N, C-alpha and C positions, 0 to 999 in steps of 0.2 A: 428446471428439472435438470439433475445431473446424470452424466454418463462418465464411468470412469473404467479402466483397465488396465493391464499389467505392463503396458506401454507408457506409463507416467503421465499421461495425458488426463485431465480432467475437463470435460466437455459441458459447459453452463447453458442451457438453452433457456432463452425468454419465451414467455407466452406467445409473443410476436414472432417469433421462430428464427431469430438470431441466435447465432451459436459463437460462443467465446472460448475458446481450446485455451488451456493454463497448463503449461510444463511444470508437471510438480518436481519438487526438489528431494533426491533420493536421501538415504542415511549417510552415505560419504560425505557429501559436498557439504551437509549439514554438520556435521560432526567438525568439518574443517573450519567452518564459519564459528562453530564454539569454541573451538582452541583459540581462536583470534580474540574473542571475546574474554576468554579465560585469562588469556595473556593481558589485556587491557585492565581488567579486575585485579590482576595480580601488579601492576605496575602503580595501580591506585595505592593497592593496600601497602606496598614497600615505601610508596613517598609519604603515606601519613604515618607509616611507622616511625619514622624520624620523628615527628612533631611530637607523637605519643611518647617517644623516650623521654622528651625534655620533661614531660608531667611525670615521669617515673623518678625524677628526682625528689618530687616531693613525696609521692606515694606509688611504688611501683605496683602494688595489687591492685591500686585504684587505676593505673594507665594501662595495664593487662586488660582490665574488664573492660575499659572504654573501647579499648581498640578490637577487643572481641566484638562489642557491639557495632562498632562502626564497619568492620569486615563483613558482618552477616547482613547488615543493612545495604552495604555497598553488591554484595554478591545478589540480593534480591530486588535492590532498585536501580541497579543500571540496568538490564533488559527491561524491565517495567518502563522506564523513562525514556530509554532511547526509541524502542517500539513504540511508543506513543507519541513520543516528540518527531520521530522521523516515519511514522505510520507503518509500522511493520517492520522494520529494519534496525539492526544493531551494527555496531562497527564492523562487525565480521560478516554479518549479511549483506551490508553494502559492499565489502569487498569482492564477495564471491556474488553478488546479482543476486541476492534471494529476498525475498518478501512474505511475510504472515499476511493471510487474507481469510476474512470470513468464508466457510466452505460454500456460501452461496454466491461469492464474489459482492457482496455488500460491505459498506464502510467498515472497519474492524472498529469493534466497542472497546471502551477502557476494560469493561470488567471481564472481556475475553481475552486481554493481555493479562490480568491479574490471575485469572485461573489457571492458563497455560504455564505461567511462571512458578506459579507459586508449586504447581505439580510437579518442578523440575525434580525436587529434591527425591520423588517417587521413580521417576524416569532415570534417574543415576543410579540407582540401586542396581547391583552392588557397587559397581565402580565404573567409570568412564561411560556412562550413561547405558550400560548393558540392557536393562529392560527396555528403555525409550528406542535404541537401536532395533533391537529384535522384534518388538511391535510395529515400528515405522516399516520393517523390511517387508514382513507380512501384510501389512494394511493395504489396501488398494488405492488409498490418497495419500499412502507416504505419510501416515499421521503416527504420533507419540501418544502416547496416554493424555499429555497436557494440551495437546491438538485436540484429542477425541472429546474429551471433558468441554472444552472452549469453545468447539464446534469450528475450528480454524484450520487452514492447510498453509503449508510454506510452497512457494512456487518460485522457478527462477524466473528472474526479471532482467532480462538483459538489456543492453542499451539500444534504444528504439532509433532506427532510420527516418527520418522528416517524411512522411508520405507525400506522393506527389497527388494533389488534388487538382492539377489543372482541367482534368476533365470534366469535373463535378462543379469547380467553382469560378472555371475560367470565365471572365466578361460579366459577372455577378456584381451589380452596385451593392454594397453593404454601408447601410446608413450607421452602423454602429461604429465605423471607422471615424465619424465625426466627432465622436466622445471619448478621445484617447484615455482619458482619467478613469473613466467608467470600465472600458476595456480593460487596462490594467488590474483594477480592481477585481474583476472577475476573474482573471487568470489566476490572481493570487488566492482566491477564495476556493476554486476548484482543485480537486485532486487529480491525480493523473488517471484514476480508474474512471471518474466522471467524464473527463475530457474523452476520454477513450471511448466510453458509451456513445458520446456523441459522434465521435468520428466514425465508428462502426455503422451507426445509425445511417447516417449519409453515405457511405460507400456501399452498403446493402440495401439500401432502401428499394432498387428496381427487383429484390429478392422476395419482397413482400407483397401479399393480395392487398388489395386497396383497403379493406377494413383494417388490417394490420398495420398498416402503413400508418394511416390516420390516427389510430389509437397509438402506437408508439410514439410520434413525433409530439401529439397532444402531450403526453406524460413528461416527455424529454423537455420540451419547452416549458412546462408548467413547473418543472424544478429549475430549471435555468432564470425564470423570473423571479422568483424567489431567492435566489444568490444575489443578482443585482438588477434593479430597475432600471431599465434606460428611459429617456423621455418619451412622451406620448409622440411627438413628432419621428422619432426613430423608428417606433414599432408600428406606426399607423398604417393599415393595409398589408402586414406582413400576416403571412399563415405561419402555422405552426411549424411546418416543414422550413419555411423561409427563415424564420427565428433561430432554429437550430442551424441551420447552414450557416447562417451569419455568426454565430458563436464560432462553429469549426473553423470559418475562415480568421476570426481574430485569433485563435490559439494555434492552429497550424500554417496555415497559408504563408508562404516565403513574402517578407516584406510587409507582413499586417504588423499595426503598433503595438499588439499587445503579444505576439506568437514568440517572442524570443524566450527560450527556456523552459517551455512547457514541457518537451519531451525529455529534459535532462533534471527536471523537479523531481525528487522521490518521497513523497509525503512527508 
């Protein structure tokens, strides 16, 4: 369930009653990030222009045609590649701590990245993203036309502080720590969003009623079991909640063998 308002905060509520507030990025900061991306594309075009000028010695028309085709491919391919490679971020978005996400908070799909970027031409009409900026300003979720069509949002993604889990994890034995290679593999395969879901589940577990709490940890633990399979001796006797707690300990607890860098990694 989604809740949004003019405060630029989108609240995603799971069926288990957990709320995830997301700070939406407004049109101004998005324009600044876009300006940086335009600069990156321009630098690439200028650098390639020299190479294509060499072809002009053979055929100037052929060189110009190739350059136009390359520039078009670069303009389209740059945001698509970077948003897919960095999970919703371009160079400009990384500098301003922005990220593209699915409007439901789910993992961003490649088809969504394609749709939102192919519609940039419509949003940029008549110039400097005038249409996209106006739509974004009046949209409750700060979406331009490309975001609406792709069902995506752009959120502010500030640097995270390492959470203090001493109260919920202190003194707990974690059998997963005996397998550092599997712990490292788990960290590499999980996205920041997936790690955040596990963290919030542990931190807010006492706010859930017993039935919702059991159902939530069953789903989260099942997902993590499919990501990395720990040996039977490591998971024997563990409840779903203990399984998720062990994962959170690996990802976030100070001194955990696989915790370093999970909060700094950005998709």
